ZALO-852632 format. One record per atom (N, C-alpha, C): residue in three letters; x, y, z. Coordinates in steps of 0.001 Angstrom, whole numbers, plus 500000, padded with zeros to 6 digits. Layout:
ALAXYZ;...
***
This chain:
MET500808498815500018;MET499998500034500037;MET500833501205500009;PRO500834502001499125;PRO501545503301498964;PRO501234504273500046;ALA502176505058500597;ALA501848505961501600;ALA500793506828501480;ASP500764507396500071;ASP499571508289499958;ASP498104507534499780;GLU498085506329500000;GLU496731505644500019;GLU496377505449501658;LEU497152505621502573;LEU496819505339503956;LEU496110506563504477;LEU494847506514504580;LEU493984507679505006;LEU493206507225506325;VAL493165508141507134;VAL492448507987508397;VAL491001508927508276;THR490018508202508564;THR488727508815508424;THR488306509330509892;PRO487540510463509859;PRO487158510948511183;PRO486400509897512079;GLU485725508947511549;GLU485048508134512332;GLU485851506996513002;ALA487210506952512520;ALA488114506111513037;ALA489081506761514195;VAL488741507946514595;VAL489353508670515588;VAL488650508919516783;ARG489326508542517874;ARG488752508771519244;ARG489759509543520277;LEU489245510902520499;LEU490323511671521436;LEU489859511767522954;GLY490722512046523762;GLY490476512377525183;GLY489931511116525906;ARG490570510063525540;ARG490117508730526139;ARG490889508360527404;LYS490462507358528225;LYS491294506945529335;LYS491251505308529239;ALA492335504907529568;ALA492362503230529749;ALA493068503000530962;ARG492573501917531555;ARG493016501518532869;ARG494475500879532664;ASP494885500279531662;ASP496178499603531423;ASP496138499359529965;LYS497286498875529650;LYS497612498532528229;LYS496520497553527438;ALA496129496719528168;ALA495101495712527819;ALA493839496420527483;ASP493455497369528248;ASP492142498082527965;ASP492385499059526748;ALA493587499612526710;ALA493891500427525422;ALA493804499655524093;ILE494478498439524116;ILE494213497501523031;ILE492874497224522734;ASP492021496888523810;ASP490684496568523599;ASP489911497807522950;GLN490302499000523450;GLN489594500137522711;GLN490049500187521298;CYS491275499923521012;CYS491631500055519454;CYS490881498909518890;GLY490775497730519229;GLY490202496511518551;GLY488739496777518391;GLN488085497247519504;GLN486699497563519344;GLN486376498588518341;LEU487111499587518194;LEU487011500475517137;LEU487217499994515751;LEU488168499101515740;LEU488381498435514369;LEU487085497545513999;LEU486657497061514894;LEU485348496094514840;LEU484096496955514488;GLU484040498171515063;GLU483008499137514861;GLU482995499660513395;LEU484322499728512927;LEU484477500281511484;LEU484152499154510562;GLY483921497919511087;GLY483667497006509934;GLY484966496291509449;ALA486235496673509968;ALA487482496301509442;ALA487803494722509726;VAL487508494392510776;VAL487820492952511335;VAL486598492224511782;GLU486877490977511937;GLU485948489855512593;GLU486275489944513958;PRO485203489693514844;PRO485471489714516274;PRO486748488908516821;GLY487244487917516172;GLY488335486965516652;GLY489699487874516579;TYR489669489025515686;TYR490778489710515599;TYR491267490298516999;LEU490371490668517863;LEU490545491307519037;LEU491515490472519880;PRO491148489266520299;PRO492210488433520966;PRO493524488357520393;ALA493658488133519065;ALA494755488143518285;ALA495590489470518498;MET495143490429518791;MET495769491814519180;MET496708491570520421;HIS495991490983521235;HIS496557490644522711;HIS497692489682522590;GLU497483488670521763;GLU498428487570521462;GLU499723488302520944;ARG499600489180519828;ARG500693489874519073;ARG501492490651520275;GLU500702491318521099;GLU501422492190522112;GLU502232491296523319;LYS501727489960523417;LYS502373489093524368;LYS503972488621523841;SER503804488588522428;SER505101488062521698;SER505984489069521343;VAL505430490260521071;VAL506277491562520615;VAL505675492762521178;SER506220493772521678;SER505635495049522013;SER505382495838520807;THR504220496442520801;THR503906497255519707;THR504189498832519958;TYR504926499079520938;TYR505350500413521337;TYR506346500612520359;ILE506322501912519583;ILE507187502315518507;ILE508003503513518978;GLY507783504229520171;GLY508594505377520645;GLY507520506586520306;GLU507994507792520765;GLU507384509058520648;GLU505975508869521371;GLY505785508103522397;GLY504378507964522909;GLY503438507212522113;VAL503942506432521208;VAL502822505854520251;VAL503098504300520230;ALA501977503507520204;ALA501846502126520091;ALA501113501844518753;ILE501332500817518068;ILE500551500368516981;ILE500165498939517245;PRO499064498758518145;PRO498544497200518266;PRO497984496727517030;HIS498192495540516782;HIS497630494858515621;HIS497761493390515832;GLY497083492554514935;GLY497010491210515228;GLY498099490387514791;THR498158489150515183;THR499126488099514795;THR499077487797513204;ASN500018487281512572;ASN500032486980511189;ASN498872486113510865;GLU498743485173511819;GLU497397484248511495;GLU496075484918511511;ALA495996486070512286;ALA494801486823512340;ALA494492487521511135;ARG495452487681510204;ARG495258488540508949;ARG494036487902508212;ALA493707486816508367;ALA492613486129507684;ALA491202486700508263;LEU491251487355509494;LEU490050487966510106;LEU489984489477509755;VAL490723489916508823;VAL490650491445508205;VAL489874491366507110;ARG488768492283507321;ARG487740492506506138;ARG488257493573505311;ARG488895494516505739;ARG489521495620505022;ARG490624496349505622;THR491467496939505040;THR492627497666505749;THR492032499041506244;ALA492344499123507562;ALA491883500165508239;ALA492766500727509369;LEU492808501752509893;LEU493512502284511170;LEU492455502714512232;ALA492751502575513447;ALA491779503154514574;ALA492660503772515456;VAL492558505166515557;VAL493425506140516249;VAL492722506446517701;VAL493315506050518813;VAL492758506390519973;VAL493890507227520875;GLN493411508216521385;GLN494332509094522039;GLN494097509016523581;PHE495142508939524345;PHE495179508950525892;PHE495810510050526413;PRO495199511131526738;PRO495970512412527152;PRO496792512028528553;ASP496155511276529301;ASP496657510983530646;ASP497822509857530584;GLY497963509219529355;GLY498900508303529288;GLY498473506951529668;VAL499154505822529075;VAL499033504442529382;VAL500290503740529643;ASP500531503163530699;ASP501763502478531024;ASP501770501362530056;TRP502679501451529218;TRP502956500319528135;TRP504376499701528372;ASP504348498733529415;ASP505434497943529743;ASP506630498993530057;GLY506351500079530834;GLY507262501050531204;GLY507322502139530455;SER506773502160529354;SER506712503383528453;SER505309504099528515;ASP505240505277528273;ASP504225506206528369;ASP503561506328527121;VAL502326505789526843;VAL501719505755525489;VAL500608506708525625;ARG500618507743524607;ARG499603508730524620;ARG498565508565523397;LEU499118507655522501;LEU498355507612521248;LEU498589506079520873;ALA497448505420520587;ALA497604504017520065;ALA496787503946518755;ILE497575503320517763;ILE496916503364516343;ILE496805501811516144;GLY495481501241516261;GLY495119500000515869;GLY495114499818514363;ILE495867498642513913;ILE496093498513512444;ILE495274497082512159;ALA494616497149511166;ALA493963495986510338;ALA494432496013509087;ALA495226495087508642;ALA495705494861507268;ALA495845493445506850;ASP495489493324505571;ASP495855491767505208;ASP497262491689504796;GLY497588490457504484;GLY498980490033504370;GLY499634490910503282;GLU499081491134502229;GLU499634491899501054;GLU499826493476501415;GLN499026494023502393;GLN499018495389502709;GLN499654495811503896;HIS500057494690504753;HIS500394494886506102;HIS501807495835506141;MET502797495284505405;MET504084495941505540;MET503845497473504898;GLY503104497552504062;GLY503048498911503434;GLY502217499757504446;VAL501272499406505057;VAL500657500310506154;VAL501749500605507232;LEU502579499608507647;LEU503630499923508768;LEU504651500981508335;SER505066500799506946;SER506116501756506530;SER505450503162506377;ALA504120503075505824;ALA503486504493505779;ALA503511505182507119;LEU502948504374507991;LEU502904504938509376;LEU504292505301509843;ALA505217504615509723;ALA506716504915509973;ALA507120506322509497;LEU506825506507508208;LEU507138507824507699;LEU506457508784508271;THR505122508736508406;THR504343509813509007;THR504646509982510457;LEU505051508944511309;LEU505077509105512650;LEU506686509430513026;GLY507483509353511869;GLY508881509421512092;GLY509380510680512525;LEU508569511759512265;LEU508726513122512611;LEU508290513618514024;PRO509195513592514937;PRO508886513866516402;PRO507644515070516522;GLU507732516203515684;GLU506833517114515956;GLU505371516678515522;ARG505286515743514627;ARG503987515152514172;ARG503482514276515191;ALA504208513462515871;ALA503982512579516846;ALA503441513489518086;GLU504120514462518431;GLU503722515324519557;GLU502458516115519208;ALA502109516504518080;ALA500885517178517778;ALA499829516157517825;LEU500017514970517457;LEU499092513835517582;LEU498779513555519001;ARG499739513524519749;ARG499465513181521143;ARG498639514240521904;THR498748515464521430;THR497859516640522091;THR496803517284521305;ALA496451516608520139;ALA495532517223519270;ALA494197517046520008;GLU493440518321519738;GLU492113518541520525;GLU491068518511519507;ASP491127518086518266;ASP489978517914517429;ASP490456516884516416;VAL489491516150515833;VAL489537515086515015;VAL490121515432513566;ALA489813516637513186;ALA490317517076511869;ALA491849517352511879;THR492269517688513074;THR493820518074513096;THR494400516571513118;VAL493895515515513808;VAL494321514130513693;VAL494444513604512158;VAL493150513796511603;VAL493180513279510259;VAL494088514073509205;GLU494254515151509560;GLU495279515942508735;GLU496774515598509148;LEU497120515362510324;LEU498403514893510594;LEU498836513484510283;LEU497681512787509997;LEU498025511338509656;LEU497954511089508142;ARG497661512314507495;ARG497891512322506019;ARG499265511894505720;PRO499417510926504778;PRO500709510371504568;PRO501575511519503994;ILE502897511349504179;ILE503935512159503594;ILE504332511426502509;PRO504434511626501159;PRO505138511056500079;PRO506480510672500634;GLU507112509493500123;GLU508307509058500419;GLU509445510075500173;ASN509182510821499078;ASN510165511739498407;ASN510135513185499029;GLN509288513307500042;GLN509156514652500577;GLN509513514627502023;THR509762515756502509;THR509899516005504015;THR508908517254504401;GLU508921517483505626;GLU508229518718506089;GLU508651519879505515;ASP509913519963505121;ASP510580521224504741;ASP510220521406503032;ASN509850520457502361;ASN509661520713500888;ASN508416521256500652;
***
């Protein structure tokens, strides 16, 4: 999936949420993916299984919970679910303020991850996402940056 195709819709964004812990934050991302019609219900437990094997914390206060390789069969369509936690969530010792749930099939999974890495690789963007106060700002900030451009171009 090219970076310019990775779009976040307003209905896929939840701001100002609270989570008791990492598991609750993952549940919120998974539930949103389910509400968006992107996954089958069995995808949610697979998100927890993935987290047990490999942390989805990527730095800059951001985690990208997603299912296991086997759970890709439960993906109906590629989608992102963005959940902001202004008070933070303990993610195995790291402070997560933004969790971006990912649903992608086998062909698109790596494309989604690399498009997110390009977008979130700029610390100022990650900071703006962690502190955004409206959905439109989040949608704009997660608009992909083409691979041949930077914020300065």
